[in-house]
N, C-alpha and C positions, 0 to 999 in steps of 0.2 A: 503495499501500500503505500501510496506516496504520501509525502508531507508537505503538499503545496499549502501555502497559507490560505485559510477560509476567506478572505475577503468578499466573495460574492457567492453565494450559491444559487443553482440555476434550477429552473423550472423542471419538473419532474415527470409531468403524467400527459396523456393526451387527453384532448378537451372533448373531442368529436365523438356524439356516439347518440344513437335515437333510442327513445323509449316508446312503449306501447301505455305505458302508465306513469302516472307521476312516479319521480324517483322515491318510493319506498317510506316518505315521511309516517305514512300512517297507515302503510301494509296495502296500500290500492290507489286507484287513480280515482279523480275529480272530475265532473263535468262543467263544473263553473270556471268562473274568471276572477280574477282580481279587479278592484275596480280600479278606475283610472287614478294616476297617482303621480305627483313629480317628485316623489320622495327615490333618491338613487338607490335605496336598499331593497326595493319592490322588484319582485319578478312575475311576470305574468304566468297562469299557469292553465292549460286548457286541457281537457278531457283527451283529445285529439293527439296525433302522434306529435309529440316534439323535438326538436332536433337543436341540439346545444353544440353543434360542433361550428357555428358563427363566431367569428373572431372580432366583430365590430360590435359588441354590446356597450354601452355606455359603462365609462371608467367610473369604478365604485368610489373615488374619491375625488372632490372638486370638478364636478361633471361639466360644469359651465366654462372651466378655464380653459380648455381646448378650442372651442371654437372661439373664445374671446382673443385667444394668443393668434388663431389665424385670420381674424378679420384685422389684426393689426400689422399683417404681411402685406396687404394689399388688398384691391378689389378684383376679384375674378382669378384671383391666384398670381396675380403679379406682385413682384416685391422686389427685393435686392437680389442682385445676380451674384453674389459671392458665393463661393461653395459653404454648404451647411455641414458643420461638423458636430453632431451631439455631444461630443465631450465638451466644448466650448460654448455652445449654444444649446441648452437643455430643452427638449421638447415636452410639453406637457402631455401628460398620460403615460410618459415612459414610466416604467414599474409598479403600473398598478397590476391589478390580477381580472381575468376573467372569472365568469360565474361557473363554479363546479370545479375548482383548481385551487392548487394548495398554495400558501404563501411562502416565502422564502425568508424562514427565520434570521439568518446569517445576516443578508443585505436589510432586512428592515432594522436590525440591531445596530448594524453599522451606520445607517441615515439616523437614528436616533443620537448614537456618538458624534456624530458629525454636526448635528443640529445643536447638540448641546456645548459642543466645543466652540461653536459659531457665537451662540448667547453669551458663553464666558466670557471670550474675548472681547465683544462688544460693549460689556458691561463695563470695562475698566473706561471707557470712551465719554460715557456721558450719564447723566442722572436718568435720564428717560431709558435708557438701555438696562442700568441696575435696577430700575423697577421692573422692568419687561421680565428680568431675569428671575427678580424675587416672585413674580406672579407666575413665572412659569413653574418655578421650585414647588409653590403651594398650590398649582390647577390640580395636581391630582388628589389631595386632601380635600379640596374643594368638590372635585368629581364626586368622591366616594360620600362625602357629605348628601349632596344631593341624590346619588343613587341610593340611600339609605332613607329620606325622607319621601321619596316618591314611591319606592318598594313598599316601606312601612304602612304609608297612607292607603295604596291600593289593596294592600293585604287585609288592613283593619275594614276597609270597605267590602272585600269580597266576603270576609266573615260575616259582617251583620246582614249582607243580603241573602247571603245562603241561609243564613238562622232563619229569616224572616219567611223567604220564598218556601222552606222545608216546612214550616209550620203551616202555611198556608194551604197545604194539602190537605191539613185535617181541619182547620177551622179558620174563624176570624175574630178579630177583636172587635169591640161594638164602639169601643171608644174611638178607634181609628185603625184604619185596615193595615196603617203600616207599621203598627205594634207587632212584634213576635209575641208568642203564648207567653214566655218568660217576663218580657217587658210588659205586657198585659196586664198580669196580674199582681206586677209590684206594687202598685198603688192601693191596691184592692183591701179595702177592710174587713171584706167578708170571707176570708179566705181561711179555712180551718187547719188545724195541724194534720188531721188524717188525710185530708183531701186538699194539700198546701199547692198542688199543680193544676187545680181547678178553682175558677172565680166566675162569678155572673157576668164578668165583661168579655170572659172568651166563651166562645160558643162554636160547637161543631157543628159542620156544615147541617146534618142531620139534624141536630136541634134546632138550629134556626130556619129549616125548611118545615119540619114536622112540630115543631114547638116541645119535643120531648127526647131527651138523650137516651132513653129506655125503647127497648124493643127490637123486633128484627127487622120492619121496616126502616127504622134509622140506621142501623148497625150498617145493613145493604148499600143504603145511599150512602154513606161515608165512604164505604167501600167503593163504591163507583166512581164518585167524585175523587177520590184519592186517585185512581189510576187514571181517570181524565186529566188531573193537574200533571202526573208524572209524565203521561205522551205527552202533552202541550208543550212540557219543559224542555224534554228530549227534542220534540220535533223542532223547536225553535234554536237549540243548541246545535244539532247538526246543519240545518237549513244555512244559518248563521256561516257556520264555518265552512261550508260547501259555496257559499256565494261569496265570501269575502276574503277569507285567509285559510284557503285548505293547510296551508302550515300552522293553524292553532290547534290541529287535533294531535291527540295521544298525551303522552308525559312530556317529553321535549328534552329530556334528560340524554337519551342516544344523542339526538342531533348537534345538543350542546357539548358533549365530550367530542364530537367529531369536528364541530366548530373550532373548540379550544385546542385542537391538536393542528391547527394549522389550515383547516378546509374552509373554501369560501362557497356559501349559499345564501346568497342576498335575498332578500326578503324575508327570512326565517326569524330576524330580529327588527323587522320595520315597526313601523307606527300602527299598521293595518293589522297586522298580526298581533300587537299587545293590546288593542281596544278590543278585537274580536275573542281573543283568549280570556280576556278578563270578563267580558259579559257571558260567553259561553261557560266559563267555567263555573260560574253562579248557578246559571240554569243547570247544567249537567249534575253538580252536587246535590242541587236541588231535587233533581227528578228522581233522587234515590237509588240510582246505579250503585253498583259496588266499585266505587273507585273514590278517590280521595283528591285534595287541592294542593298536595307538598311537592309532587313533581312539577304541574303545571307552574306553581310558583315561583320555581327555580328559572324556569322558562319568562315569567313576567319580569322579575327581576334582571335578567339578563336582557331583555326587550329595553326596561329603562334606561340601564347603562349603556347600550347600543346607541340609543338615541340621544342621551345627554353627552357622549362621545363627540358629536357634531359640535357642541359648542364650544370644545377645546382644540387648538389646532393640532396639537402634539399628538393627539387620540385620534383624530378626523384622517390626519394623513400617516398614519403607520399602523398597519394590522399587527404588529407584535406587540405594540403598546396596548392596543385596543384589548387584546385577549388578556393581558394583566388586570385589566378592569372586568372584563367577563369573569374572569377567576373569581375576583373580589364577589361579583353581583351574584354566583351560584352560592357564596357563604351566604350572602344576604337571603337570597332565598328559602334556605334553611331556616335561616334565624326567625324569619317573619311566619312560617310554616308553622312551625313549633315552638318558637319563642325559645331557642336554643341557640345563642350566637357564637358561644365557642363551640359547640358541636357542628355549626354551619359551616366555620372556619375548617374544620377537622374533614368535615365530609368534602370541600372542595379540595383539598390536599390531596385526601385518600382517595376519592372515588370519581371526581370530575376531572380535574385541571391535567394540561398537560406539560405546561412551564410554570414553574410557582417559585420565583425568587422570593427572598426574605422581607423584601419590602413590600409585595403583594401580600405576605402572610399580614404583615401590621396593619395596611390598608384595609385589609380582607375584616379583619378584627373591628377595625375602627367602623366601618359601614355595617357589619352585622349589629354592633352595639348601637349605631344611631335607630336603624332599623327597627331592632329591640325596643327601644326607648319611645319610637314614634308609635308602634303599636301599641305599647303599654298605655300610651297616654290618650289613645283612642278607646281602649279598654272595651274590645269587641265582645270579650267573654262574659264580661258583666261581673267577674270573681275580683277585679282590681287586682290580680295575679297576671304575671307575664307568662307563667307556666301553663299549658293547655289542661293537663291533669295532674292535678296536685293530689299528693297521697300522703296520709299521716299515719302511718303504721304504729302502734305500740309495742308490739312483740318483737324483740329481735330474732333474727334467723340463728338456725342449730346446726353446727358442722354435718349432722345428719341427713339435712335437707339438700346437702349437694347432690345428693344422687338423685332426687327426683327433679332437681334442676338440670341436671345433665341430662335426665329422660327428656325433658323439654326441648333441650338443646337438639336432641337427636331428632325428637320428632320435627322440630322447625327445619334441621337440614334435608330431611326426607321430603318434606311439604313443598320446600324450596325447589329440590331438584326435580321433583314430580310436576310441580306448577310451570316450571320454565319449558319442560318438555312440552307440557300439554297446551300451553298457551305459543309456544312457536310454531306446533303442530296445527294450531287452529287457523293462526295466521297464515300460514302458506296455505292452507286450503281456502281461506278468503282471498288470496293474492292470484291463487292458479283456477279458482272455479268462478261461476257467474255472479257469487255472492258477492266479491268485491265489486262488482258494477252497480250495486243497489245500496248504497251505506244508509240512506235515510231508512230504507225498508229493515235492515239489518239493526239498526240503533231502536227504531220503534217497537219491532219484535222482542228484542233483548229487555228494553224497559217494561214492556207489559208483561212478559214473564215476571221480572223480577218485584213488580206491583203487584201482581196477582199471589203471586206466593208470599212477598214479606208482609201483606198487609195482616193476616192472621196471624202472626206471631210478633209479638210485641219487640223480641230482641233483633227483629230483622227489619222491623219497621222503622225503627229509631236511627239516626243518622249514625254514620260509623264513630265519628269522635264521642258522642253521646252514648253508644253501646261500650267504646272502651274505657270511658269516664266510669260508667256503671261496673265493669266488670274488675277495674281496678279498686274500687271503694272497700274499705275496712268496716263491716257491719258494727254499730253500735247500738247505744237504745234507742236513739231518735231514728233508726231507719225504718223505713214502711216499705221497703224493696222486696220483692219477690226472693230476690238473693240472699236475703235475712230471714227467712221463713223458717227459724228454728223454735223448737220446743222452750218455752219460756222456763229457766228454772224456778223454783219454789220461792227462793228467798235472793232477790237480786242483789242485796248488799253484800251476802255473804261471797259470791261468788266474781262480783262485777269490780273491776279494777280502773276508778275513774268513769272514762265513758268508754271503756274497752269490756267486752264480755267475755267469759272465759269459753273454752270449746263446750259445744250446745249439741244434743242429737239434732237431726233433720227434722223437720216438719212437712207436713203436706205442703204448703206453700213453696217449700226449697226443692221439693224433688218436682213438682211443676215447673219449676224454673229450670230445673238440669234436663229437663226433656225436651224445652224449649230451647235451651241453648244447645242441646244435641243436634237437633233438628237445623239449628241456625249454623252451627258449624258445615255439616254437611251442604247445607244450600251455600254458604258464603264460598266454600273451598269450590264448588263446581261453577257459579255463576261468576265469579272473579277471573276465571280462566277465558270467557269469551268477550267478558265487558273489555280488559285492558287492551289495547290497539284499536278500538274503534274509531270512528270519526269524530270522536267528542274528545276534550280535554280530560284525561284521565290520570290520576296518581296512582301511584300502587302503595304508597307505605300506610294508609291507615287500612286498606283491605286486608294487608298480610299480618299489620298488627292485629286487628281484629280477629282473623282465624287463629294467630297465637294465644291472644288474649282469653278466647274461649275455651281453648284445649288447656289453657293453664287454670282456669277459674275451676275447670271439672276437675282436674288433677287435684288442685288443691281442697276442693270440698271430699274427695275421696280422701286425702291424707288427715284432713282435720276430723273426719269421722272414724277414720282407722287409728287415730290417737287418743279420740275421747272413749271408744270402746276397749283399747288396749295400752292403756298408759301404763300399766304393769308388766306388759310386754321387755322384752331385752330391746327392741329398738328405742321404745319411748322411755325405758327406766330411768331415773336418774335426772332427767331435767324436763319431763312432761308430768304435772302431777292433775289431779282432777280439777283444782282452781285455778289452773295457769290457761292464758289463753297461748296455747303451743304453736298453732297453726295457724297462720295469714294467706286464706285464699286469695285476697288482692295482690299478694307478693307473687304468687305463682302466675297470677295473670300478666303482672308486669314483665317477668321472665319469658313467660311464653311467645306476648307480643316481640321482645327483642329477638327470641331465637327464630321464629317466622320471617321477622323483617332481614335477620342477616341470612338465614337462607337463601331468600329470593334476591338478594343484593349484593351478597358477600361482604358486607360492611363490617368491621370490628371495633375496631378505635373510636370512629366517630358515632356509631351505633351505642357503645356504652354512654358515652358522654351525653349524646342526643336523649337517650334513656333517663339518666340522673337528671339532666335537667328539665326533660318534659315532664317530671314528675317532682323533682325535688327531693327524691330518695338517694341521697348520697351516700348512705350507710349501707346500700344494698349494690355496690359496685362489684362484689366478688361474685354474686350469684349471677349478676347481669353479664359479667367477664366469662363464666364458666358456660353458661348458656350460649353465650355468641360465640365463642371458639369452638365448642362441640358442633354448632350447626354450621359452622364453615367448613369445618373439617369433615363431617359427614357430607354435607352438601358436594364439596371438590370431589369425595369420591366417584360421585357420578358424572361429573363434566366440571370444567374450572370456570367454566363462564357464568357470571352473573345476569340477571334477566336485561340490564343494558346492553351487557355487550353480546348477549344472545341476539338481541334487536339489531345491534350494529351490524352483525354478522349476515342477518336475515336480510338487511336492506342493502346490503353490499356497499356499505360505506367505508372509503380507504383509509381505516383507522388500523395502526398498529399497537394493538394491545400491550402495554409493557409487562403483564403479569403474566401471559402467554409463553410458554418455553418452548423453544425451537429446537429439537431433539435430533435433527436428521443433519448429517454432514453432507452437504452441497457446497459447489465451487460455483465461483462468480460465473465461468462459462457455463454452467449449466443453467441460470436463470436468466442470462444477457439475450438481449436482441440486438441482431438477427439471430435467428436458429438458422440449422441448415436448410431447411425447406422454405426460409422467408425472402423476401427480395432483398436486395442490398440496402443498407442503411441509407436514408434521405440527408444528406450534407450539404454544407455550403462550403464554396472556394473562398479562400482569402483574397483573390485579386483576378479571377476568370471568366467569374457570373455576371450578367448583365442585370438591369432591372426588371426587364420581362422574364428572364430565367428563374430569378428569385420567386417571383410572383408566381409562375407558373408551378414552382414547386410546392409553395407554400398552398396554394389552391388544390394539387393534387394529393395532399396529404391532410392529418390532422393532428399531426404531432404538435406539442406545446412548446417546442424549442428545437433547435438543430445543430450539432456540433460544425466547427468551423474547422476545415482541414487546408494543407498546403496547396491541394490538389489532387485530382482524382486519380493521377499516376502515384503520387506521394501522398497516402493519406496520413500526414502527420498532424496530429492534435495540435490546434491554434487556440481556439477558446470555445466557446458556447454562447449563443444568442437566442433569445426568446421570441417568439411567433409574435405576441402581440407588440411588443417593441419593434420588431423588424416592420410589420405591417404599419403603423404608426410613423415610423421614421421617413418610409417611402412615401406615404400619403403627405405627409408634412412637407417633404422637399418637393414634389411636385406641385405644390401651392407656393412655395417661399423659394423655390430656387430656380432662376432660369435654365432651358436646356436640358432639363431631366426627363428622359423619354426612355422609351423600353430599350432602347440600345445602350444606354447608360450603364459602364462600369462599375458595379458594386464593391467596393474596396473597404477590407476589413484590416488591411496591413498597414504599418507606420507611414511608408512611402509608396504613393500609388505606382503602379509602371507607367511607361513612356507611352503614349498615345497618338495618334494620328493627329495634327494641327488643326484639320476640319473636324473631328469627331466631338461628340457631347462630352458636356465634363462628367467626370467621375461623380459617384454617390461616397462619400467618406462615411462608414458606419462603426468605425473601431470604438467610438464612444459608446455604444451600446452592446458590446460584447465582452462578455465575462472572460479574462485573460487568465484565469488561474481555476478552471475547474477542478472539481475533486474527482481524482482518477486512484483506481486501483488495477492490478494485473488478474488475468485470465485465471490464475489460481489462486486467488484470495478466498479464505472461506467464507462460506455465506451461512455461518452458525447461527447468525443471530440476528434481527432486524433492529439493534442498537445503534447499528451504524447511519442509520437514519434517524433515529429517535433523538440520540445524542447529540449528533452533530449539527442538527437542522437542515438535514438535506433533502431533496426531492427527486434528485437524481445522479448517478454519478457514472463516469464513462471509463470504460473499458481499453487498456493500452498494452501492448506487446511489451514484456520485458525484456525483451532480447534487440527490438528496433525500437529507438528512443520514441516515446509517445507516439506509436502508430496505433491509429485508431482501430479497436476491435469491434464494438459494440457500446451498448447503454444498457443501465439496468435503472428503473423507475420504482417509485414505492408499489407502483402497481402491480409491476413485473413480481416483487417481493410476495405481495398479497396472493398473486395468482399461483407463484408458485407453492407457498406455504398451502393453499387451498387444495393443490392437485396431490400434495403429499397425504392430506387428510381424506383424499377419498370425495373432493366435494368438488361443485363445478366451478373452474376457473374464471370463467364467464360472468360469474353473477357480482364479480369484483366491482367497485365503481358503478354502483346502483343496479339494483337488482328490479 
């Protein structure tokens, strides 16, 4: 491997390809279109065949500068007749990226260093320049402040609106239809302790229409209206997504991971996506579907960050700097979803981010803190707390309980592995059959089944967050929940400790609740498989936690009854007495929730921190750690991919997973192009091709870049030039430089060759060429994709070790991904959008 300096890394992939459907963002195509927009972050999407091979798309940064620069050159293309050299006279648009391509990390960081060096040098010359330098230094912190405020405010609004619409399915407040059930009964003086969730101001739809809440007719009426509201909310959500922003569907985390790795997906973080995802997320959660808002909130926060980046030049014009902000925004998303700022930072570091320098860590923490403070100020949960599921367990856990905690970890790992395989299989069916052509029908069908089955069972009818809060609850004297339906002891004062009760025998109410929970567990496990990945915003955190919390509560109650009837047994003797509160079923629910979420996402450290921030249960870190690690080990035994990595592979995104191990021994010659059966490599020569010849080569191929060699007879590597830069430079030269015609010589060398006096002037393009492309020899081991990830490469050239820099071929990130897929017996053509 050569050790050439990495001053500029080059384009790595092909940009041209056709798709019969939209590229996999929600596992299917859309028939709708984006609304017209002047936002340069938008991409029009149609259900017809899409052709992304075009190279004349709008530059992603400063889209209006190119035309303005051309207008200064003169009218109708007339302008100065001197030879144009892009090195001396930079052309706007150079160095930007086409859609569905990757960024050049090394070049972007080099541009930022040059910009910073220029600002520092100018700051010594005048006070204005010094103030500009200071404002530039603090612009990152100001941007983080704005991202935190905007994301926190949106998250608070989403929580309040979702709570209100969810309650509207069951009834309405007579004091004002805009009040939720809880807010409606806050000011009521007629609420009793036994029925504290009921008040005269709140009436169900059956009670409002029939005048009574009793009887079969009122129940059936409530049932039907519940289903109608659920279908209406789901229909609105999927219709708005289809009509205005197809990118707004799904979780968003697989695509965010791909974008953070350097991939360009225009429109995915645009303003229309933000507006549509915010509105439809409220509708999707309110419809009662088995989904959460946590993953989509990460997408919402990243949309806020991307939009706010346009206010600051250094982030607007530098894709690498922008991705540092997006990494911090991912932390903000988790912070506002759970009220867990530290866990959000760790989630971004462990699960999402591709490049996470130390300054991004501090800025992520600051932004997550601001977002959490904003959410706390709005107080959407109405409990004056930041945490979503505050718990207060009175009994400490015992070492013996690590065994059932580990069993919960095993269950979580098995459930996670099973869920991933089942969900991916269902998504493949959606993509390969006619089901994918009817997204509205699919969403309405799943919503109808969900509402029809969920309403009779109170534990499936309530929202996911409300269910988890109920399962985490530790029964006390004041609880009237069915889960606290124990037989009361004869003398409470002898067995009660404070507000906590000793272990008691289960009563009829608890047995009924356990049967309902068992049915809810089966229903949640099945319906979540088909819900995740539909054409509505859908998160997976809350549904996964709900499955684990139900399983944990069932196991916890079983352990509690075992301890009550066998307190003298070998297991419980010595630490569990009849008067003690030995087992806390709510703790088992919390551990089970962490285990199932870890099994699905494969999170470890960030998961434990999120859970103790989420519940305030700091002393239960060890049980959470034991369950999380066991869950990951068990799930990894069936496949190392988490749900987000599995969807990345399903959709064919060009993402090199850092957790994936490449165990096969391959050489560079096994991966490179051209292969023996392929046509010769398309190259440019340094001083023997005309403008017409270059344009013909570019039009006949779809490559995003071309190696430059001395000549066809002597293919010694000189440099590498990007397709986009080449086209922009030629087009600009035709307008600004007199005499540039199809017969003009294109020169990449330092000194142009001698020409006839009456010939057209040459076009010098040495300034757009990378003079030091990264090179390896044909026998370099390809044992790991780390060469791309750690060096920020998009491609590298293969040269002969025997003949100095004789070009043999090229390897792109796409070639590596195809080779890895081929070794794993997968379809290599699925890479770069399935």
